[in-house]
C-alpha positions as a Markdown table, in Angstrom:
| # | Residue | x | y | z |
|---|---|---|---|---|
| 1 | Met | 0.0 | 0.0 | 0.0 |
| 2 | Asp | 1.2 | 3.5 | -0.8 |
| 3 | Ile | 0.4 | 6.7 | 0.8 |
| 4 | Cys | 0.6 | 9.8 | -1.4 |
| 5 | Val | 0.9 | 13.2 | 0.2 |
| 6 | Ser | 0.8 | 16.4 | -2.0 |
| 7 | Asp | 1.7 | 19.9 | -1.3 |
| 8 | Ser | -1.1 | 22.3 | -2.2 |
| 9 | Gly | 0.7 | 25.4 | -0.7 |
| 10 | Ile | 3.3 | 27.6 | -2.2 |
| 11 | Gly | 5.9 | 24.8 | -2.2 |
| 12 | Ile | 8.7 | 23.6 | 0.0 |
| 13 | Pro | 12.1 | 25.3 | -0.4 |
| 14 | Gln | 14.9 | 22.8 | -1.1 |
| 15 | Gln | 16.9 | 23.8 | 2.0 |
| 16 | Asp | 13.9 | 22.9 | 4.2 |
| 17 | Ile | 13.3 | 19.3 | 3.0 |
| 18 | Pro | 15.5 | 17.7 | 5.8 |
| 19 | Tyr | 13.2 | 19.3 | 8.4 |
| 20 | Ile | 9.7 | 19.0 | 7.1 |
| 21 | Phe | 8.8 | 15.9 | 9.1 |
| 22 | Gln | 9.8 | 17.5 | 12.4 |
| 23 | Arg | 6.8 | 18.4 | 14.7 |
| 24 | Phe | 5.7 | 22.0 | 14.4 |
| 25 | Tyr | 8.3 | 22.8 | 11.7 |
| 26 | Gln | 7.4 | 25.8 | 9.6 |
| 27 | Ser | 9.8 | 27.1 | 7.0 |
| 28 | Pro | 11.2 | 30.6 | 7.6 |
| 29 | His | 11.5 | 30.9 | 3.8 |
| 30 | Thr | 7.8 | 30.8 | 2.8 |
| 31 | Gly | 7.0 | 34.4 | 3.5 |
| 32 | Ile | 5.3 | 36.1 | 6.3 |
| 33 | Lys | 1.9 | 34.4 | 5.9 |
| 34 | Lys | 1.9 | 31.2 | 7.9 |
| 35 | Glu | -1.2 | 29.2 | 7.1 |
| 36 | Gly | -0.5 | 25.8 | 8.8 |
| 37 | Thr | 0.6 | 24.6 | 12.2 |
| 38 | Gly | 3.6 | 22.6 | 11.1 |
| 39 | Ile | 2.2 | 19.3 | 12.4 |
| 40 | Gly | 0.6 | 17.8 | 9.3 |
| 41 | Leu | 3.6 | 16.0 | 7.8 |
| 42 | Tyr | 4.8 | 15.0 | 11.2 |
| 43 | Leu | 1.5 | 13.2 | 11.8 |
| 44 | Val | 1.6 | 11.5 | 8.4 |
| 45 | Lys | 5.1 | 10.2 | 9.1 |
| 46 | Thr | 4.1 | 9.1 | 12.7 |
| 47 | Tyr | 0.9 | 7.3 | 11.5 |
| 48 | Thr | 2.8 | 5.6 | 8.6 |
| 49 | Glu | 5.5 | 4.3 | 11.0 |
| 50 | Leu | 2.9 | 3.1 | 13.5 |
| 51 | His | 1.4 | 0.9 | 10.7 |
| 52 | Gly | 4.9 | -0.5 | 9.8 |
| 53 | Gly | 5.6 | 1.8 | 6.9 |
| 54 | Thr | 8.6 | 3.9 | 6.0 |
């Protein structure tokens, strides 16, 4: 089974990729408008690992 996660925002800067699965991480490079909480990708990763995925 595959899980597909897409980015519907303004995009993720390349320098932030190593950090995007950290809890509450929000890129300082995406402008002044912060729309999310920074927990979404952390939860996707955590739930995936709880079900034996990588």
